[in-house]
C-alpha positions as CSV (number, residue, x, y, z in Angstrom):
1,M,93.1,101.8,115.8
2,A,91.3,104.2,117.1
3,D,92.2,106.2,114.4
4,S,91.1,104.1,111.7
5,I,87.1,103.7,114.1
6,A,87.1,107.9,114.9
7,D,87.7,108.2,110.5
8,L,84.8,105.9,110.3
9,N,82.5,107.2,112.6
10,N,83.1,110.4,111.2
11,R,82.4,109.2,107.7
12,Y,79.2,107.9,109.0
13,R,78.5,111.0,110.3
14,Q,79.4,112.7,107.3
15,R,77.6,110.7,105.0
16,R,74.6,110.9,107.7
17,A,74.3,114.5,107.5
18,E,74.4,114.2,103.7
19,V,71.9,112.0,103.0
20,I,69.9,114.4,105.7
21,Q,70.5,117.4,104.2
22,K,70.1,115.7,100.3
23,N,66.3,114.6,101.8
24,E,65.8,118.2,103.3
25,R,66.5,120.0,100.5
26,E,64.6,117.4,98.4
27,L,61.3,118.0,100.9
28,Q,62.1,121.8,100.8
29,D,62.0,121.6,96.8
30,I,58.3,119.9,97.5
31,R,56.7,122.2,100.1
32,R,57.6,124.8,97.7
33,R,56.3,123.2,95.2
34,Y,53.2,122.4,97.2
35,R,52.4,126.1,97.9
36,R,53.4,127.5,95.0
37,E,50.8,124.7,93.0
38,I,48.3,125.7,96.3
39,A,49.1,129.4,95.1
40,E,48.4,129.1,91.4
41,E,45.3,127.4,92.7
42,Q,44.2,129.9,95.1
43,A,45.2,132.2,92.6
44,Q,42.3,130.0,89.4
45,N,39.9,129.9,91.8
46,K,40.5,133.4,93.6
47,S,40.0,134.4,89.9
48,A,37.1,132.1,89.0
49,L,35.4,133.5,92.4
50,N,36.1,137.2,90.8
51,N,34.7,136.1,87.4
52,I,31.2,134.7,88.4
53,Q,30.7,137.8,91.4
54,N,31.4,139.6,88.0
55,E,28.6,137.6,86.3
56,T,26.4,137.7,88.7
57,H,26.9,141.4,89.3
58,E,26.5,142.4,85.4
59,Q,23.6,139.7,85.7
60,L,22.1,141.9,88.6
61,Q,22.9,145.7,87.2
62,Q,21.0,144.4,83.6
63,Q,18.4,142.5,85.9
64,R,18.3,145.6,87.7
65,K,18.2,148.1,84.5
66,S,15.4,146.0,82.7
67,S,13.6,146.1,85.9
68,N,14.1,149.5,86.3
69,R,13.3,150.6,82.5
70,E,10.1,148.3,82.9
71,I,9.1,150.1,85.9
72,N,9.0,153.3,84.0
73,E,7.6,152.0,80.8
74,D,4.5,151.3,83.4
75,Q,4.9,154.2,85.3
76,A,4.8,155.9,81.9
77,Q,2.0,155.0,80.9
78,T,0.7,155.2,83.8
79,E,0.9,158.6,84.1
80,A,0.1,158.6,80.1
81,A,-3.2,156.8,80.8
82,I,-3.8,159.2,83.5
83,N,-3.0,162.5,81.8
84,H,-4.6,161.2,78.7
85,I,-8.1,160.6,81.5
86,R,-7.3,163.7,82.7
87,Q,-7.7,166.2,79.6
88,E,-10.3,163.6,78.2
89,T,-12.7,164.8,81.6
90,R,-11.3,168.4,81.2
91,D,-12.1,168.2,77.4
92,Q,-15.5,166.7,78.3
93,L,-16.0,169.6,81.2
94,K,-15.1,172.3,78.9
95,K,-17.4,171.2,76.2
96,Q,-20.7,171.0,78.8
97,Q,-19.4,174.3,80.0
98,T,-19.2,175.6,76.4
99,A,-22.8,173.4,75.7
100,S,-24.1,175.0,79.2
101,D,-22.8,178.7,78.3
102,E,-24.5,178.2,74.3
103,T,-27.7,177.3,75.9
104,L,-28.0,179.6,78.6
105,Q,-26.6,182.2,76.0
106,D,-29.4,180.6,73.3
107,Q,-32.1,180.5,76.6
108,R,-30.9,185.0,77.5
109,E,-30.9,185.8,73.9
110,K,-34.8,183.9,73.5
111,S,-35.8,185.5,76.6
112,Q,-34.1,189.0,75.0
113,Y,-36.1,188.2,72.0
114,L,-39.2,187.2,74.2
115,Y,-39.1,190.1,76.4
116,S,-38.9,192.3,73.5
117,N,-42.0,190.9,72.2
118,Q,-43.5,190.6,74.8
119,Q,-42.6,194.0,76.2
120,K,-45.6,195.0,75.2
121,L,-47.9,192.2,77.3
122,D,-48.8,193.3,80.9
123,S,-46.8,192.9,83.9
124,Q,-48.7,189.4,85.3
125,K,-48.2,187.4,81.9
126,L,-44.1,189.1,81.9
127,D,-44.2,187.9,85.4
128,R,-45.1,184.2,84.6
129,L,-42.7,183.9,82.5
130,Q,-40.2,185.1,84.3
131,R,-41.0,183.2,86.9
132,D,-41.2,180.1,84.1
133,L,-37.4,181.2,83.0
134,Q,-35.9,181.2,86.0
135,T,-37.7,177.9,87.0
136,K,-36.4,176.3,83.8
137,Y,-32.6,177.9,84.3
138,A,-32.7,176.7,88.4
139,Q,-33.7,173.5,86.8
140,E,-31.1,173.5,83.6
141,K,-28.4,174.8,86.0
142,T,-29.3,172.1,88.5
143,M,-28.8,169.5,85.6
144,G,-26.1,170.9,84.3
145,E,-23.9,171.0,88.0
146,E,-25.6,167.3,88.7
147,R,-24.4,166.0,85.0
148,L,-20.9,167.5,86.0
149,A,-20.5,166.1,89.5
150,A,-21.3,162.5,88.1
151,Q,-18.7,163.3,85.5
152,Q,-16.3,164.8,87.8
153,K,-17.3,161.4,90.3
154,T,-16.9,158.6,87.5
155,D,-13.5,160.8,86.5
156,E,-12.1,160.5,89.7
157,E,-13.2,156.8,89.7
158,N,-11.6,155.8,87.1
159,L,-8.6,158.1,87.7
160,S,-8.9,155.6,90.9
161,N,-8.8,152.6,89.2
162,E,-6.1,153.5,87.3
163,T,-4.1,154.6,89.9
164,D,-4.9,151.1,91.6
165,R,-3.9,149.2,88.6
166,G,-0.7,150.7,87.9
167,T,0.1,151.0,91.2
168,E,-0.2,146.8,91.1
169,Q,1.4,146.7,87.9
170,L,4.4,148.1,89.3
171,K,3.5,145.8,92.6
172,L,3.9,142.6,90.2
173,A,7.0,144.1,88.0
174,N,9.1,144.6,91.9
175,Q,7.8,141.0,92.6
176,R,8.8,139.7,89.1
177,Y,12.1,141.6,89.7
178,S,12.9,140.9,93.3
179,S,12.0,136.7,92.4
180,K,14.4,137.0,89.4
181,L,17.0,138.8,92.1
182,K,16.8,136.2,94.1
183,A,16.6,133.6,91.5
184,I,20.2,135.2,90.3
185,R,21.7,135.5,93.6
186,E,20.6,131.6,94.8
187,H,22.3,130.8,91.5
188,G,25.3,132.6,91.8
189,Q,25.6,131.6,95.6
190,Q,25.0,127.7,93.6
191,A,27.6,128.8,91.7
192,L,29.7,130.0,94.8
193,E,29.5,126.7,97.2
194,T,29.9,124.2,94.4
195,Q,33.2,126.3,93.4
196,K,34.3,126.2,97.1
197,K,33.5,122.8,97.5
198,L,35.2,121.5,94.1
199,Y,38.5,124.5,95.3
200,K,37.8,122.1,99.2
201,K,38.1,118.7,96.8
202,Q,40.8,119.9,95.1
203,L,42.8,120.8,98.0
204,A,41.8,117.9,100.1
205,Q,43.2,115.8,96.5
206,Q,46.3,117.7,96.2
207,D,47.0,117.7,100.5
208,L,46.6,113.9,99.8
209,G,49.2,113.4,97.2
210,Y,51.4,115.8,99.0
211,K,51.1,113.7,102.3
212,A,51.7,110.8,100.0
213,E,55.0,111.6,98.9
214,M,56.0,113.1,101.9
215,Q,55.4,109.1,103.3
216,K,57.0,108.3,100.8
217,R,59.8,110.5,100.8
218,R,60.0,109.8,104.4
219,M,59.9,105.6,104.3
220,T,63.0,106.0,101.7
221,Q,64.6,108.1,104.0
222,Q,64.2,106.2,106.6
223,S,65.3,102.4,104.4
224,D,68.6,104.4,103.5
225,E,69.6,105.4,107.0
226,K,68.9,101.7,107.9
227,H,70.6,100.5,105.4
228,E,73.4,103.4,105.9
229,T,73.0,102.4,110.3
230,Q,73.2,98.6,109.1
231,L,76.8,98.9,107.3
232,E,77.9,101.2,109.3
233,Q,77.0,98.8,112.2
234,Q,78.7,96.0,110.1
235,Q,81.8,98.2,109.3
236,L,81.9,98.5,113.0
237,A,81.5,95.3,114.0
238,E,84.5,94.1,112.4
239,Q,86.3,96.9,113.2
240,R,85.5,96.2,116.6
241,K,86.7,92.3,116.3
242,I,89.8,93.3,113.7
243,E,90.9,96.0,117.1
244,S,89.7,93.2,120.2
245,K,91.5,90.3,118.3
246,A,94.9,92.5,118.2
247,L,94.0,94.2,122.2
248,R,93.9,90.6,123.4
249,E,97.2,90.3,121.5
250,Q,98.8,93.6,122.7
251,A,97.4,92.3,126.2
252,Q,98.6,88.1,126.2
253,D,102.5,90.4,125.2
254,F,101.9,92.7,127.5
255,H,101.3,90.3,130.4
256,R,104.1,87.8,129.0
257,I,106.7,90.8,129.1
258,Y,105.5,91.9,132.8
259,N,105.3,88.7,134.0
260,A,109.1,88.2,133.0
261,N,110.0,91.9,134.0
262,Q,108.3,90.8,137.2
263,G,110.0,88.6,137.9
264,V,113.2,90.3,137.4
265,D,112.4,93.1,139.1
266,E,110.8,91.2,142.3
267,G,114.5,89.0,142.1
268,Q,116.3,92.4,141.9
269,L,114.7,94.1,144.5
270,E,114.8,90.4,147.3
271,N,118.8,90.7,146.4
272,Q,118.4,94.6,147.7
273,H,116.2,93.9,150.4
274,N,118.7,91.5,151.5
275,Q,121.6,93.5,151.1
276,F,120.3,96.3,153.5
277,I,118.8,94.4,155.9
278,N,122.9,92.4,156.0
279,A,124.4,96.0,155.6
280,L,121.9,97.7,158.3
281,M,122.2,94.5,160.8
282,N,126.3,94.9,160.9
283,Q,126.1,98.4,161.3
284,K,124.1,97.8,164.5
285,K,126.4,95.0,164.9
286,R,129.5,97.3,165.0
287,L,127.8,100.0,166.9
288,F,127.1,97.3,169.8
289,Q,130.2,96.4,169.8
290,E,131.9,99.7,169.8
291,F,130.1,101.6,172.4
292,G,128.7,98.4,174.2
293,V,126.9,100.0,177.7
294,Y,127.0,103.4,176.5
295,E,128.8,104.8,179.2
296,K,128.8,108.8,177.3
297,A,124.8,108.7,177.5
298,S,124.4,111.9,178.9
299,E,126.1,113.9,176.2
300,D,123.5,111.9,172.9
301,P,121.0,114.3,172.4
302,F,119.0,111.9,172.2
303,Y,119.3,111.0,175.5
304,R,120.2,114.2,177.1
305,M,116.8,116.2,177.8
306,H,116.7,120.0,177.9
307,A,114.6,122.0,180.5
308,F,111.9,123.7,178.1
309,E,111.9,127.6,178.4
310,T,109.1,128.3,180.6
311,T,107.4,131.7,181.8
312,L,104.7,132.3,184.0
313,E,102.7,136.1,183.7
314,E,99.8,137.3,185.6
315,T,96.9,139.3,185.3
316,P,93.8,140.4,187.7
317,N,92.4,136.7,186.4
318,F,94.3,134.5,184.7
319,Y,97.7,132.6,185.2
320,I,99.5,132.7,181.5
321,L,101.7,129.8,181.2
322,K,104.3,130.1,178.0
323,T,106.8,127.0,177.6
324,K,108.8,127.1,174.4
325,V,108.0,123.4,173.1
326,P,109.3,122.0,169.3
327,E,106.1,121.4,167.3
328,F,107.5,117.5,166.7
329,E,106.9,117.8,170.2
330,K,104.2,119.6,171.4
331,D,101.8,116.8,171.3
332,D,103.9,115.0,174.0
333,V,104.0,118.0,176.6
334,N,101.0,117.7,179.0
335,V,99.9,120.3,181.3
336,Y,97.7,120.2,183.8
337,V,96.7,122.4,186.9
338,E,96.1,121.5,190.6
339,S,94.2,124.1,193.0
340,N,97.8,126.1,193.7
341,K,100.3,124.4,191.1
342,A,101.1,123.7,187.8
343,V,102.9,120.8,185.9
344,I,104.4,120.5,183.1
345,S,105.4,116.4,182.0
346,C,107.0,114.9,178.9
347,E,107.8,111.7,178.0
348,R,109.5,110.1,174.9
349,E,110.4,106.7,173.6
350,F,112.2,104.6,171.0
351,N,111.7,101.3,169.6
352,D,113.4,99.5,167.0
353,Q,113.7,96.0,165.8
354,T,114.9,93.5,162.9
355,K,114.9,90.4,161.7
356,L,118.0,88.3,159.9
357,A,118.3,85.4,158.7
358,G,116.1,83.4,162.0
359,K,117.6,86.3,164.4
360,T,115.8,89.6,165.8
361,F,117.8,92.7,166.9
362,S,116.0,95.3,168.8
363,S,116.8,98.2,171.2
364,N,114.7,100.8,172.7
365,S,115.4,104.1,174.6
366,A,112.8,106.5,177.0
367,E,113.0,109.3,179.0
368,S,110.6,111.6,181.0
369,F,110.5,115.2,182.4
370,H,108.7,116.5,185.0
371,E,108.2,120.4,186.2
372,T,106.1,122.2,188.6
373,I,104.9,125.8,189.0
374,P,104.1,126.7,192.2
375,L,100.9,129.2,192.4
376,E,100.3,131.4,195.2
377,H,96.6,132.6,194.2
378,P,93.5,129.6,193.8
379,T,92.6,128.7,190.4
380,I,89.8,127.0,188.3
381,P,91.5,123.8,187.0
382,K,89.0,122.8,184.5
383,D,88.5,125.7,183.3
384,V,91.6,125.6,181.8
385,E,92.5,126.7,178.0
386,K,95.3,125.6,175.9
387,T,96.7,126.3,172.9
388,Y,99.8,125.9,170.4
389,E,101.1,129.8,170.0
390,N,104.3,130.7,167.9
391,G,106.6,127.5,169.0
392,Y,104.9,128.3,172.7
393,L,102.9,126.1,174.5
394,V,100.1,128.8,176.0
395,V,97.9,127.5,178.8
396,R,95.3,130.5,180.7
397,I,94.6,129.6,184.1
398,P,91.5,131.3,185.7
399,K,91.9,132.4,189.0
400,L,89.8,131.7,191.2
401,P,87.5,134.7,192.6
402,I,88.3,135.8,196.6
403,E,85.2,137.8,198.0
404,S,87.0,140.4,200.3
């Protein structure tokens, strides 16, 4: 019966272990599939993020190239315009210089001509003409320098205006580039945030699905375990009922057999006890009849008390009394010390009583032994020490110190 319960328990544990291992394997498969799906989703999201970043980077590169190209074109146009203005200014300066040189040459030629024609004139007219020529030359030179300064000022103003216009165009181009770059970055950031939110949402959905599946698995496992436990408990209850019934039957059989055997044993013991008492009483009667008043009690070891083998040793501070005593009688021997003597005494007693058929048979005996050993030196009785060593009762009796 106990073996069947043990087998049933073993099958229950085995079945439970198999169910737990099966559920664990299924949970491991779910975890691996969940991790694999998460890894794939992460790889896809990472790839999508990389694609978005690459596209954004390419757009930024293209925008940067386009902006750089526009800036370079604007700079080239500005430099071309400035160079053109400078070239025109140089050409105008060269033309004015050439015109001034031609005018001076003409004036020199005319002066030379006039000088050659007027050599014959008097010196006053020549001086007047020279002064007029010098004045006119100075005026022409002053006017040429003024025109040249005005033209240079105009050229510088035009150059400054062109430079300012080029700088303004460059600023506008930089602003357009910055705005486009900012818009591209904002677009890329929004795309990344959208992708992240989508990824988190998908991850949360997968997590919820995984948790729901895990909860479903746990509930299924708990239901299976509960069902298995109920079945095992029912089987155990049935087995216990069967065992309890069998045990009750065995207990009833045992008590019936025990009571029958006990009655037989008690009768046999009572008979044996009565036979023993009768035999003992017959033996005592026979002894009492044979010996009656025991005349040779002095020859019986029980009635004969031997003298103890006693020795006395003396040291400067102690008396050491050794008495040979059997171990079974060491508690019956008493040793006490007075001021100038040691007394050894022993008493023993035997009592026996037997009842049979309403009659009482009793016997008793007692004996005592007394020995006194004188001590020459005064002692201290209260400090006596007693020990039992190797079959001897040893008594250490301290001496009373005496001042000389």
